[in-house]
C-alpha positions as CSV (number, residue, x, y, z in Angstrom):
1,M,-0.1,0.0,-0.2
2,K,2.7,2.3,0.7
3,K,3.5,2.4,-3.3
4,I,-0.3,2.9,-3.9
5,L,-0.2,6.5,-5.5
6,T,2.7,6.0,-7.5
7,A,0.5,3.3,-9.2
8,V,-2.5,5.4,-9.5
9,L,-0.4,8.2,-11.1
10,A,1.6,5.6,-13.8
11,T,-1.6,5.1,-15.0
12,A,-2.1,7.9,-16.5
13,M,0.1,6.8,-19.6
14,I,-2.1,3.5,-20.0
15,A,-4.8,3.6,-22.4
16,S,-8.1,2.2,-20.2
17,V,-10.6,0.3,-22.3
18,F,-12.9,2.0,-20.4
19,A,-14.0,5.5,-21.4
20,G,-16.7,5.8,-18.4
21,C,-17.4,3.6,-15.5
22,G,-13.3,3.0,-14.9
23,G,-11.5,0.6,-13.3
24,S,-11.3,-2.3,-15.8
25,S,-7.9,-3.9,-14.3
26,A,-7.7,-6.0,-17.7
27,P,-4.7,-6.8,-18.7
28,A,-3.0,-5.0,-21.7
29,S,-3.1,-7.9,-23.8
30,S,-6.9,-7.8,-23.7
31,A,-6.9,-4.4,-25.6
32,A,-9.7,-4.8,-28.4
33,P,-8.0,-5.5,-31.7
34,A,-7.5,-3.1,-34.5
35,A,-10.7,-1.3,-36.2
36,S,-9.5,-2.4,-39.9
37,T,-8.2,-5.9,-40.7
38,P,-6.4,-6.8,-44.5
39,A,-8.8,-8.6,-46.4
40,A,-7.6,-12.4,-46.7
41,S,-5.5,-13.2,-50.0
42,D,-8.0,-15.1,-52.4
43,S,-5.0,-18.1,-52.6
44,A,-5.0,-18.5,-49.1
45,P,-5.3,-21.9,-48.1
46,A,-8.6,-23.0,-46.0
47,S,-6.5,-24.5,-43.2
48,E,-5.2,-21.0,-42.1
49,A,-9.0,-19.9,-41.6
50,A,-9.2,-18.7,-37.8
51,P,-10.3,-21.7,-35.4
52,A,-13.4,-21.5,-34.1
53,E,-13.5,-19.7,-30.7
54,E,-14.5,-21.8,-27.5
55,T,-17.6,-21.3,-25.7
56,F,-17.7,-21.0,-22.3
57,N,-20.3,-21.0,-19.9
58,F,-19.7,-18.6,-16.6
59,K,-21.4,-18.0,-13.1
60,L,-21.8,-14.7,-11.7
61,A,-22.6,-14.5,-7.8
62,E,-25.1,-11.2,-6.6
63,N,-26.2,-11.1,-3.5
64,Q,-28.9,-8.8,-4.0
65,P,-33.0,-9.2,-5.2
66,A,-34.1,-9.7,-8.6
67,D,-35.5,-6.2,-8.6
68,N,-32.4,-4.2,-6.9
69,P,-30.8,-2.2,-9.9
70,I,-27.6,-3.7,-8.6
71,S,-29.0,-7.2,-10.0
72,K,-30.6,-5.7,-13.0
73,G,-27.3,-4.6,-14.2
74,M,-25.8,-7.8,-13.3
75,N,-28.2,-9.3,-15.8
76,K,-27.9,-6.5,-18.1
77,F,-24.0,-7.6,-18.4
78,A,-25.0,-10.8,-19.2
79,E,-27.3,-10.2,-22.3
80,L,-24.6,-7.8,-23.3
81,V,-21.7,-10.1,-23.2
82,A,-23.5,-12.6,-25.2
83,E,-24.3,-10.5,-27.4
84,K,-20.7,-9.1,-28.3
85,S,-19.1,-12.5,-28.0
86,G,-21.6,-13.9,-30.5
87,G,-22.6,-16.3,-27.9
88,T,-19.1,-17.4,-27.1
89,V,-19.3,-16.2,-23.8
90,N,-22.0,-17.3,-21.7
91,V,-23.0,-15.9,-18.1
92,E,-25.8,-17.0,-15.4
93,V,-26.6,-14.7,-13.0
94,Y,-27.3,-16.4,-9.5
95,L,-28.9,-13.9,-7.4
96,D,-30.0,-13.9,-3.4
97,A,-26.5,-14.7,-2.3
98,Q,-27.3,-18.6,-4.0
99,L,-23.7,-19.1,-4.0
100,G,-22.6,-17.9,-1.0
101,T,-21.8,-14.7,1.0
102,E,-19.5,-12.0,-0.4
103,N,-16.9,-12.7,1.6
104,E,-17.3,-16.3,0.4
105,T,-17.7,-15.4,-3.1
106,I,-14.6,-12.8,-2.8
107,D,-13.1,-16.6,-1.8
108,Q,-14.0,-18.3,-4.6
109,V,-12.9,-16.1,-7.1
110,Q,-9.4,-15.6,-6.6
111,A,-9.5,-19.7,-6.3
112,G,-10.9,-19.9,-9.6
113,T,-14.0,-21.9,-8.9
114,L,-16.3,-19.1,-9.3
115,D,-16.3,-16.8,-12.5
116,F,-17.9,-13.5,-11.4
117,A,-18.8,-12.0,-8.5
118,R,-20.3,-8.4,-7.5
119,I,-18.8,-7.1,-4.5
120,N,-18.9,-3.9,-2.4
121,T,-16.0,-2.4,-2.3
122,S,-16.2,-2.9,1.8
123,A,-16.2,-5.8,1.7
124,L,-13.0,-6.4,-0.6
125,A,-11.4,-4.5,1.4
126,S,-10.5,-7.3,3.8
127,T,-9.2,-9.3,1.4
128,A,-7.3,-6.0,-1.3
129,D,-6.4,-3.4,0.6
130,E,-5.8,-0.9,-1.8
131,V,-10.1,-0.4,-2.5
132,G,-10.3,0.1,1.5
133,V,-9.7,3.8,0.5
134,F,-12.8,4.4,-1.3
135,T,-15.0,3.4,1.7
136,L,-14.1,5.8,4.4
137,P,-16.7,7.7,5.6
138,Y,-17.2,10.9,3.5
139,V,-14.2,10.6,1.4
140,F,-16.5,11.5,-1.3
141,T,-18.2,15.0,-1.7
142,S,-20.6,14.2,-4.3
143,T,-21.8,11.8,-6.7
144,E,-20.0,13.6,-9.5
145,Q,-16.6,13.9,-7.9
146,K,-17.1,10.2,-6.7
147,Y,-17.3,9.1,-10.4
148,K,-14.9,11.7,-11.4
149,V,-12.5,9.7,-9.2
150,L,-13.4,6.3,-10.1
151,D,-13.4,6.8,-13.8
152,G,-9.7,8.5,-13.8
153,E,-6.3,7.7,-12.7
154,I,-7.1,6.8,-9.5
155,G,-10.1,4.5,-9.8
156,Q,-7.6,2.9,-12.4
157,G,-4.6,2.7,-10.6
158,V,-6.7,0.9,-7.5
159,S,-8.5,-1.5,-9.6
160,D,-5.1,-2.6,-11.6
161,A,-4.1,-3.6,-8.1
162,L,-6.7,-6.1,-8.2
163,Q,-4.7,-8.6,-10.5
164,K,-2.3,-9.6,-7.5
165,Y,-5.1,-11.0,-6.0
166,N,-6.2,-13.3,-9.3
167,M,-9.3,-10.9,-9.9
168,I,-10.0,-8.3,-12.7
169,G,-11.9,-5.1,-11.9
170,L,-14.8,-4.7,-14.4
171,G,-15.8,-1.6,-13.3
172,Y,-17.2,0.5,-10.4
173,W,-20.8,0.0,-9.7
174,E,-23.1,2.3,-8.0
175,A,-24.1,1.2,-4.7
176,G,-25.5,4.6,-3.4
177,S,-25.4,6.0,0.1
178,R,-25.5,4.4,3.1
179,N,-27.2,5.9,5.9
180,F,-28.4,4.5,9.4
181,Y,-31.8,2.5,9.8
182,T,-33.3,1.8,13.2
183,T,-36.1,-0.7,15.0
184,K,-36.7,1.0,18.4
185,K,-35.9,4.8,18.4
186,P,-34.6,7.6,15.5
187,I,-30.8,8.4,15.0
188,K,-31.2,11.8,15.1
189,S,-27.7,12.7,16.1
190,V,-24.6,11.3,17.3
191,A,-25.4,10.5,21.0
192,D,-28.9,8.6,19.9
193,M,-26.5,6.0,19.0
194,K,-24.5,5.3,21.8
195,G,-25.2,1.4,23.0
196,M,-27.0,0.8,19.8
197,K,-26.1,-2.6,18.3
198,I,-25.4,-1.8,14.4
199,R,-25.3,-4.5,11.4
200,V,-22.1,-3.6,9.6
201,Q,-20.7,-5.4,6.8
202,Q,-17.1,-7.3,7.3
203,S,-15.2,-4.4,7.1
204,D,-12.8,-2.9,9.6
205,V,-13.5,0.7,8.3
206,A,-17.1,0.0,8.9
207,I,-16.7,-1.6,12.3
208,K,-14.5,1.7,13.4
209,M,-16.6,4.1,12.4
210,V,-19.7,2.9,14.3
211,E,-17.6,2.4,17.3
212,L,-16.1,5.8,16.9
213,L,-20.1,6.9,17.0
214,G,-20.5,5.0,20.3
215,A,-22.4,1.8,19.2
216,A,-21.5,-1.7,18.8
217,A,-20.7,-2.9,15.7
218,T,-22.0,-6.0,14.7
219,P,-20.7,-7.9,11.2
220,M,-23.4,-10.1,10.0
221,A,-24.4,-11.4,6.4
222,Y,-26.6,-9.5,4.3
223,G,-29.2,-12.5,4.0
224,E,-29.7,-12.6,8.2
225,V,-29.8,-8.9,8.6
226,Y,-33.8,-8.9,8.6
227,Q,-34.2,-11.6,11.0
228,G,-31.9,-9.8,13.2
229,L,-33.9,-6.8,12.9
230,Q,-37.3,-8.3,13.8
231,T,-36.1,-10.5,16.6
232,G,-33.9,-7.8,18.2
233,V,-30.4,-9.6,17.5
234,I,-29.5,-5.9,16.2
235,D,-31.4,-2.7,16.6
236,G,-30.4,-1.1,13.2
237,A,-28.4,-1.7,10.5
238,E,-27.4,0.8,7.3
239,N,-27.2,0.6,3.6
240,D,-28.8,3.2,0.8
241,F,-32.3,3.1,0.0
242,V,-32.8,0.9,-2.7
243,S,-31.5,-1.6,-0.6
244,Y,-33.5,-0.5,2.7
245,Y,-36.5,-1.6,0.3
246,T,-35.6,-4.5,-1.6
247,S,-34.5,-5.9,1.2
248,G,-37.6,-5.5,2.9
249,H,-36.1,-4.1,6.0
250,Y,-38.3,-1.0,6.2
251,E,-40.9,-3.2,7.2
252,V,-38.9,-3.8,10.5
253,A,-36.8,-0.8,10.9
254,K,-38.8,2.1,10.7
255,Y,-36.8,4.8,11.1
256,F,-34.4,6.2,8.4
257,S,-31.8,8.7,9.0
258,L,-30.0,10.3,6.5
259,D,-26.4,11.0,7.3
260,G,-24.8,9.7,4.2
261,H,-21.8,8.2,6.1
262,M,-20.5,6.3,3.0
263,A,-20.6,5.8,-0.4
264,P,-18.6,3.3,-1.7
265,P,-19.0,2.0,-5.2
266,A,-19.6,-1.9,-6.1
267,M,-17.3,-3.8,-8.1
268,L,-17.8,-6.7,-10.8
269,L,-15.2,-8.9,-10.4
270,M,-13.9,-11.6,-12.8
271,S,-11.3,-14.4,-11.4
272,K,-8.3,-14.0,-13.5
273,T,-8.0,-18.0,-13.7
274,S,-11.2,-17.7,-16.1
275,W,-10.1,-13.9,-17.8
276,D,-6.6,-15.6,-18.7
277,K,-8.7,-19.1,-20.8
278,M,-10.7,-16.5,-23.2
279,S,-9.2,-14.9,-26.3
280,D,-8.7,-11.3,-26.8
281,A,-11.9,-11.0,-28.5
282,Q,-13.8,-12.7,-26.1
283,K,-11.8,-10.2,-23.2
284,T,-12.9,-7.1,-25.1
285,A,-16.4,-8.4,-25.4
286,V,-16.5,-8.9,-21.7
287,T,-15.0,-5.5,-20.7
288,E,-17.1,-3.7,-23.4
289,A,-20.5,-5.1,-21.9
290,A,-19.7,-4.4,-18.0
291,R,-18.9,-0.8,-19.5
292,E,-22.2,-0.5,-21.1
293,A,-23.7,-2.6,-18.6
294,C,-22.4,-0.4,-15.3
295,E,-23.4,3.1,-17.1
296,W,-27.0,1.8,-17.6
297,Q,-26.9,0.4,-13.6
298,R,-25.6,3.8,-12.2
299,Q,-28.7,5.9,-14.2
300,A,-31.0,3.0,-12.6
301,M,-29.6,3.0,-9.5
302,Q,-29.9,7.2,-9.2
303,D,-33.4,6.7,-10.5
304,Y,-34.7,3.7,-8.5
305,Q,-33.5,5.5,-5.3
306,N,-35.8,8.6,-5.1
307,E,-38.4,5.7,-6.2
308,S,-37.4,3.4,-3.3
309,R,-37.8,6.5,-0.8
310,A,-41.3,7.0,-1.9
311,K,-42.3,3.5,-1.2
312,V,-40.9,3.3,2.0
313,E,-42.4,6.6,3.2
314,E,-46.0,5.1,1.9
315,A,-45.3,2.5,4.0
316,G,-45.2,4.6,7.0
317,C,-41.5,4.6,8.0
318,E,-40.1,8.6,9.1
319,I,-37.0,9.8,7.5
320,F,-35.2,12.0,9.2
321,E,-32.7,15.0,8.5
322,V,-29.6,15.1,10.5
323,D,-26.6,17.0,10.6
324,A,-24.2,15.0,8.7
325,K,-21.4,17.3,10.2
326,E,-21.7,15.9,13.5
327,F,-21.5,12.5,12.2
328,Q,-18.4,13.5,10.2
329,D,-16.8,15.1,13.0
330,A,-17.2,12.4,15.2
331,V,-15.5,10.0,12.9
332,S,-12.7,12.2,11.7
333,E,-10.0,10.6,13.2
334,I,-10.9,7.2,11.1
335,Y,-8.2,8.7,8.7
336,D,-5.5,8.8,10.9
337,M,-5.6,4.8,11.4
338,Y,-5.0,4.3,8.0
339,P,-2.1,6.5,6.7
340,Q,-1.6,4.0,4.4
341,Y,-4.5,5.9,2.1
342,A,-3.2,9.3,2.7
343,D,-1.4,9.8,-0.5
344,V,-4.5,8.7,-2.5
345,I,-6.7,10.9,0.0
346,A,-5.0,13.8,-0.6
347,A,-5.5,13.3,-4.4
348,I,-9.1,12.6,-4.0
349,K,-9.3,15.8,-2.1
350,E,-8.2,17.5,-5.3
351,V,-10.9,16.4,-7.7
352,A,-13.7,18.6,-8.3
């Protein structure tokens, strides 16, 4: 991690496959072939014809339900990659954590036993420390600034680092702004969090952040959160409006506080083991499909955030505006706990 900034700045010399939805860590060998190809000679023997490409049937793990825009984005990716590869790369999407928890699917992608997984960077940071900088509270100032960071040299440099973990990063996907929601009483100020048990992802940053706010951080698999809220094992959790609605958490946790403590992106990961099996043309199809699906998903997620808020309010949930600056000040010392990110944070702050 000491050389993160060096790696980030080095990407200025690299031409990325992605023009937007940046962060493809595809090796240079996967670059798209030249647009024009010399015509084959009429006298070329038939034996010199290009061999047929091998067909691949890959699996993709997603932990969200079907109506979440992230899940829809994964299905969009599967459709596009089949189209762009001429049917030689097929992706079957498994929703609702059918293939395991996020941490389990990260391990599977690393081991080469799973081809794709859509992962929150908060969970990925436990394996790939480089992405942890994007999970720090209040590291981004706006959605627009976040996309400039992720789609630029900083995001590319972090994504490139994933190859050493046997993973290829295929863009940064929108996962919304995370806020706290609770069952027994609303959070209107930092003081209200004292003693609460708050579910967090298995993320050191998330755990330390909640502890700085005076609550007890409780790591828990996403699929267990509804029951945990319902039975009182936890007093609250944190997520964006879309996940709050599509997971049904609003049914058992009626108080939602707009503190906006984090906006970590999600990433679509591909096992480098699977990546290396494909031809260059197939790799290009995968990267282009990911770019287009990611751009589509970002817009779909932003649209559905507003719809989800309206739906939970109609269901009787209470939304509370809070002083985000109070929360930001309460967790500010977390930056000192991660000195390895200092240079990258400074670079992020320079992005307007």
